[in-house]
C-alpha positions in Angstrom: 24.0 -8.1 18.9 25.9 -6.1 16.1 24.6 -5.8 12.7 26.8 -6.1 9.6 25.9 -3.8 6.9 27.5 -4.0 3.2 27.7 -0.5 1.3 25.5 -0.8 -2.2 27.7 0.1 -5.1 26.2 2.6 -7.8 23.5 1.1 -9.8 23.9 -2.4 -8.0 20.6 -4.5 -8.1 22.2 -8.1 -7.0 23.8 -9.3 -4.1 27.6 -9.8 -4.1 28.2 -11.8 -1.0 29.8 -15.2 -1.2 29.0 -18.5 0.3 31.0 -21.2 2.0 31.9 -22.5 -1.4 33.1 -19.1 -2.8 30.1 -18.6 -5.2 28.1 -15.5 -5.5 24.8 -15.3 -4.3 23.0 -12.9 -6.9 19.8 -12.4 -5.2 17.9 -9.2 -6.0 18.2 -6.4 -3.5 14.8 -5.1 -2.3 14.0 -2.1 -0.4 13.4 -3.5 3.2 10.6 -2.1 5.4 11.1 -3.4 9.0 9.1 -3.2 12.0 10.0 -0.7 14.6 10.9 -3.0 17.2 13.4 -4.9 15.2 17.1 -4.8 15.9 17.9 -2.9 12.8 15.4 0.0 14.1 17.3 0.1 17.5 20.7 0.5 15.7 19.6 2.7 12.9 16.5 4.3 14.0 12.9 3.8 12.5 12.7 4.5 8.8 16.4 4.3 7.6 16.7 3.3 3.9 18.0 -0.4 4.0 17.9 -3.0 1.4 17.9 -6.6 1.9 19.1 -9.7 -0.4 15.8 -11.8 -1.1 18.2 -15.0 -0.9 20.9 -14.5 2.0 19.1 -11.7 3.7 22.5 -9.7 3.9 21.5 -6.0 4.7 22.7 -3.2 2.6 23.1 0.6 3.1 22.1 2.7 -0.1 25.3 4.1 -1.9 25.5 7.9 -1.4 26.6 8.6 -5.0 24.2 6.4 -6.7 22.3 8.5 -9.1 21.1 5.5 -11.1 17.4 4.3 -11.4 18.3 1.2 -9.2 19.2 4.0 -6.5 16.3 6.0 -7.2 18.1 9.3 -7.5 17.6 9.8 -11.1 17.2 13.1 -12.9 13.9 13.4 -15.0 14.4 14.4 -18.6 11.8 16.0 -20.9 10.2 13.8 -23.4 8.5 14.6 -26.7 4.6 13.7 -27.4 6.0 10.3 -28.6 7.7 9.7 -25.4 11.3 10.0 -26.7 13.9 11.6 -24.8 14.7 15.2 -25.8 18.0 16.5 -26.2 18.8 19.5 -24.4 21.7 21.8 -25.8 
């Protein structure tokens, strides 16, 4: 069985799969932890970073250039004592 994986766009948090009527699914993409004996583990290896739509169960591969907080590749910024972001010059 061949898996169909879509590429997640940078900052994407909702599914963009269309149903038979042409409407978008817009289910949330959640990080999916699958068992080691699943088909995904056989094709991609155990522990690969995969996201799955909570409604239609389409699988997504993370975007390589995603530096947003949705992709968990953000850069920490210094904050002051009140919790506001400090601008660096």
